[in-house]
N, C-alpha and C positions, 0 to 999 in steps of 0.2 A: 505494500499499501504506500503509494506516493506521497509525501505531505510539504506543500509548499507554504510560503510565510503567512500568506492568509489563514490555512488551517493553525499553523502556529499561533496566530494571534487568537482565534477560537479557542485553541488548548489554555492558552494564558487567562482568558476570560473565566473559563470552567474552572480552573484551578483556583483563581481567586474568589470564585463563587463558594467552591467547597471549602476551602482551607482557610481563608481570611481569619484570623484569631485562633488559628488553632495552634498547640503547643508543642514542639518539639522535645521528644521524649529522648530520642538518640537516633544515631547515623550508624549504618554499617554496610557490609558487603553480604549479598545473600550468596547461597551457595553455587549458584550459576555464575557468579562474578560480577553481577550488577550492583550499583549502588544503591541503597534506600534510607529514606527518612522515615522514621515511625513518627506520624503526627496524632495526636489526640485533640478531638473536639467532638464537643456533645455527648461525652462517656463512652466515647468509640474511638479506636485507633485502627488507622489506615497506613499501609504503606506506600510512599511515594517512591516509585522505582525508574530508575534512569538506566536504559540501555544505549549510550551515547556512541559505542563503537559497532553496532550493529550496521548493517547496509542501509537499513533506513532507521536511523536514531529514533528511539520512542522514550516518552514519559507514561508510564501507565499507572493506576493507582489499584493496589491489591490488597487483600486480608493478609494476616498471617502474622509471624514475629520474626525480629530480627534473630539472627544466629549468636549464640553467647560465644564471644571470641576477643582476643585483643586483635584489634584491627591496625595495621601497619599506615604508615605515611598520611596520605590526604584523607583516607576515612578517619582515622583517629584525630586528624586536625579538624575537620568537618564536626565531628562528635562533641569537641572540647568547644568551640567556638557558638555551636549552635545550641546545645542542650539546655533546655529549659527557656529558650527565646519562643517568640511567637511570630508568626507570619503577618507579616504588615501588609505588603502588597504583592501582585503578581504582574509583571509588566511583558511586553514583547516589543522587539525593535520593525519598524515598518520596513518591509523589504528584506528583512533576513529571518533566518529560522534561530533566533535565540530568545530564550526565556530568563528573566531574570526575577528570581525570589527574594525579598526583602525581608529580613528577620530583626525583630525589636525586642529590647529585654532591658530591664532598669536595674541598675545595683540597687546595694543595700543604701547607698545614699542617696537615691533617686534620680541618679543620671542614666539618660536612654542612651543605650548603645546601638548601633545599627551594623549588622552583617549583610551582606549579599552573596546568594548562590546563583551562578550564571550558569545556565546549560545551554551549550553550544550545539545544535542539533543538526550538525552538517554531515553528509554522509562522507566516510574515508575521513573525517577530519573532526569527529566529534570530542567534546570536552567537557569537564566541570570543575568550573573555577570558583574559589573561595575568595571573594574581596571586601576589603573592608579600608574604608576612606580613598577609595579608588586605587588601592594598592592591593597586589596579589598577596594573599596570605598562604594559600597552597593550590594547586592545581591536580587533576588526576593523573594529567599528562602534560610535563613540564618539557619545554624545548626552548633551545638559546637560538639567537640569531642564525647561526651558523647550519641549523640543521633546517631552518625556513626562510625563503627569501622576502616574505612579506612582513613577519611580526615574529614576536618572540613570547613566552609566557612564562614567567619565573617566578618564584617567590622574593620578594622584597621590592619587585619593580611595578612601575604603574600599569594596571590592565588596561589594554586596547584592544576592543572588540576586533573581530575579524571584517575585512573591507567588504561592504556590500557589493553584491554581482553586479556586474552592468548588463543591459539588454533587458528582455521581458521582468515581468513581476512575477509572472506566474506561468509555469509551463504547459498547466491545462486550462487556465482562463483567458480568455481575449483581455485585452487591455483597456477596452472601453466598460468593463464591466468589474474591474479590480475596484474602483472607487465606490460603487455603489455598494459593494459585498462588504468593504471595508466599515462602511459606515453601519453596518446591520449584522456585523460578524456574530453576534450572540442571539439575535431572533429567527424564529424557526428552525425547523427539523434540517437535517442534513439529507443530501441525495445519498443514496447508498447503491452501490453495484455489486452483484454477485453472479458468481458462475457456479452452477449445479449447488447452490447454497453458501458456497464458500465466499468468504470478502475478497475483492477483488480492488475496490476502489469507494472513496467518500469525498464528497466535496460540498461546499455552501450553495453552489449553482449545479443546475443541471449539465451533463457532460454528453454532448451528443455523439462522440465517438466511441461512447460506452452503451449506446441504444440499442445494441443486440444482446445486452445482459439483462438479467433479472434487476428490475428498478425498484428499490422500496423507501422509507423515510426512516430516520432516527433521529432523537433529540438531542444524544449526548455523544460527542466525539471521543470523550474518554471510556465511553463502554465499546465504542468501534476499535480504539487503541488496544483496549483490554483482550477484545476477541481477537484482531491481528496477531497479538504477541502469543497468544495460547496456541494459534493456529502455527506460526512459525516455529515455536518450541515442539509441538508434536511433529512437524515435518523433520525439524533436525534430529529428533531422536529414531527415528527411523533410516537415517543416512550413515551407514557404519562409518563411512570417512569422517563425516563430521563427529560423530560420537567419539571417535579417535582423538579427533583433534581439541575437543572440548576437555577430555580427560588428560589430554598433554597440558593443555593451558591451566588445568587444576592443581596439576603435579607442581608446575611452574609457581603457582601462586601459593601453595602451600609452602614450599621451599623458600620463598622469599619471604613470606610471612614469619617463618621460624627463625631466618637469618636476621632479620630488623629486630624480632624480639630480642635474640641471643645480643644484637649490638646495642639495644636499648640498655639490657641489664649491665652489658660491658662498660658502657659509657658512665652508669652510674656509679659502678666500682670505682672509674677513674676520676670521677669527681670527688670520692671519698678520699681517694689517694692524694689528690691535691692540697686534704687539709693536713697532710702528715707532717708539714712544716711545723704547724701549731703544735705537735706533740714535742718536737725536738724544742721548740722554743720555751713551752711550759716544763720540760725538763732541765733545760739551762737555767731558765729562771729561778728553779727549787736549788740547786747547786750554788749558785750566786749569791742567793739570800739565807742560806744552810746555817751561816754562823748568827744570824740575827734568832734563830730559834732556841727554846730554851733545849739544854742538852737530853733531856729525857723525850723529845719530840724529833732529834735529829734522825735516828735510826729508821723511823716510819717515812721522814721525808726523803730520804735516801732510796729506800725501797721503792717508794713512789715515783721518783727520780728514774730509776733504774727500768722500771715497768715501761714508762714512757719512752725511753730510749729503745727499748726491744720492739716496742709497736711501731716505733719510728722506722728502724732499719726492715721491718718487716714490709711494711706499705712501700717505701720505697725500692726494695727489691721487686715487689709485684708489679709496679709500675710499669718497668721495660717489657714484662711477660704481657700486660694486658693491652700496650701499646702496638706489639707485634701481633696479637690475636685480633685488634681492632683493624690493622691493615688487611688481615686475611678474610674478615669479615665484609669487609668494604670491597675487595676483589670477587669475593663468592657471589656478592649482589650484584656486581657487574656482570660476573659470567651469567647470572639467571636473566639480565637483561639482554645479552647477546643472543642466548636461548629463545627467548620470547620473540625477538626479533626474525629469527631463523624459523620460527614456528611460523610468524606470520607470512613470510616469504616463501614457504614450501609449497611446491604446487604438490598436489595430490599423491601424484607418482613417486614423488620423494618424502613422503611423510615419515617412512621407515626410517630414513637416516637422521631425521630430527629425533624420532623416538629412540633410537640408539645413542644419540648424543645426550639426552636427557638421562636417559638409564645409566650412563657413565656416572652419572652425579651421585647414583644411589645404590650402594654398595650391595642392599638386600636384594634389588632387583637384577644387580650385574649376574649375582650367583645362583640366581633363582631356578633359571633353566637356559638351555643353549639355545641360541638362536640358528633359525635357518640360515643357510648361506646366501648372501647378498647378490642380487643379480648386477654384473658390473654394468656400468653405464658409461657412455662416451662423455669425456667432460666437454664443455662449452668452450670451443677455439675459433680463433680468429687469425687469419693470416695476413700480413700488412706487406704492401710492395716490395718492401726492402727486404723480406725474406726472413722476418721474426716471426714467432707464433706466440700467440697470446692465449692463454687458459684463464677461466675463470670458475671458482669454485661457486655452486649453486646449493650446497647444503654444508653442515658442518663436516659430515664425512668426506666429501668432495674436497674441502679446504685442506684436509689433513692430508688426503692422498695426492693432491696435486702439490703440496709442500714438502712433504716427506718422502713420498714414492716416485713421482715423475720430475720433480724438479730437481736440477743436478747443482751441485755446490755455488757455483759461480753463476748460476741463473739469478736472474732478477727479482724479488719478490715484491708486490705491492699492496697497500691496506691503506684504508682512510684513517685517519689520525684520530684517537679517543675517541671511535665511535664502532658500533656495530656494522660489519661490513665483509665482503667475499674476500678472500685470499685471491690473489691475481700473479701469474707467473709469466715473465716476459723471458722467452728462450729463442737461441740463434743454432741454426744446424752447424754454422761454422765456427762457434763458440766465440764469435768477435762480438766487440762492443757494439750496441744497438744504436741507431742513430736518434738523435733527438725528438724527433717527431715520433718515433715508436715509444720513448717514454711517455710523451705526453698521452700518446692514444692508450697504454696500459694504465695510466695513472687515471684519465678520464673513466675507462671501463670500471677500474676500482671505485671511484666515487658513485657511477650510475649503480652499480650492485651494492649499495649501500644504505645505511638508514639516512643519509644526508643528501638523497639524491634529488631530492626537489630545492636545493639550494643553488643560489647563483654560482659561487666558488667553492670549493671544496680543498682542503688540504689532505693531500696525500703522501704517505712516508712510503719510501722505498729502499731495498738494502739487499746484499745477497743473499741468497738462500743459507748459507754455511752460518749467517749470522741469526738465524731463526732458530728457535728450540721450542719444544713442548713443555708445556707447564706441567708440573707433577701434579697427578689426582686431578687434573682437571678435565671437562669433555673434551671429544675431540675438536681440534681446529682452534682450540683457545693457547696462544703463543705466547713467548717473550721475545723480542727481538732488538737487537742494537747496531750501532753504526748508522743509523738512518740519514739520509738526505729527505729533501722536501719540496714537493712540487704544488703549486697551486693551480686547480684547473675547473673547467664547468665540466659537469657530468653529461655523458653521451657517448654515442656510438663512433661519432666524428666520421660518418661514413663507412664503417665497418660493418660487415654481417657475417654471421658463422660461416665457415669454411663447408663446404658440400659434405654432408655425413659424419661430420665431426662436431658434434655438439646438439645435435636435435633429436637424440634418442630420449 
């Protein structure tokens, strides 16, 4: 079901009618990964659920309870900021699929505090941003300017909404009808179109190009969105590949949740360790004033000072270990982000490669059963006019095979800097140095096959393959590298096409 900005306007108005004054009980993440707010109004709890990463991002109202769990990152920040506040208003932006819910709460001193939750319901670019005073507090998906050529969304920065789309206001309604519909967005029933009873489309006006379908009327867009969500969920459950992909997403989410919980506990211990200097100062102060105490009190004071120095030494000794462990946890969280991106980009035929890479992080799954031998696939290959061969990895397993099996020690290895991306190998049959044009082509391909592919310019590192090494205990394709050089390129094929029968398998 397609939703344009007019339907989003209708949705905002319905949400305000239903939830204005409702109190936020909590925020959480549902078992299927969706973000949800538990809202209490008139003696009843409802869940406002957001699926912003779906092909058609949706907000739905459902019954039920939030799972009891320690939520990481954005969900935790949203819960802390919104818990106990009330819905003050719900608004949409003309010409855009964006809903802004404003929440208000009064402190014990009577000062009103306002926080906004912005739902960007844009296909492929959906997001939820927590905003206070125009500044981003947290976002479900943060990205820097290097990842997006249009804008960035980062905690602590001013919130900038996505730019309005140029051209027609609606893909399904004629321009001369838009103004009239906007003025009466909440009046009357919606026109609903079905095929064999299944919902296909709904809108504020009749849609002549759906005239061959069953036509009916409905007074609530929220009810229709809930129906669309349920139908979509049932369809996904019947698709084996989609079920496998969803299961992998849940495994990665669970791993990230555990890692972030471990990191939070470790940082708490580090903060406690930072107070160790006070133990030393207190012990030193006892010794410095020992002569002022009566003789009968001096033995107990000495004992107290000795205990403080023992605690101080233990605390300072543990800090170095905790800092090393913190670095390991941050790396592990980065590894999960890499695999989440690999899962997003993996074609159905290569899903097993990502599954194998994820299993490599889970010892209990590695040893549980023997895997069937994987069918070898030809790597994606490009041949340049000067005689160089460029190989691009399309999965974590392909990345590892290209780097550690196909590439020779003095072949060049490319990877986008500080972001998830493919391993790219530049190789020459004569083992000579490739021309500068081929270096730029390989770097542009590395940028194209990375998370930064939509940026105007991308930083790409390259080095000899002999300077790349596997990360101990990490999933396939996760590596360390040294002695890099850097190129700044625009992502793209630059006129290259895969060589015949070399990469289309």
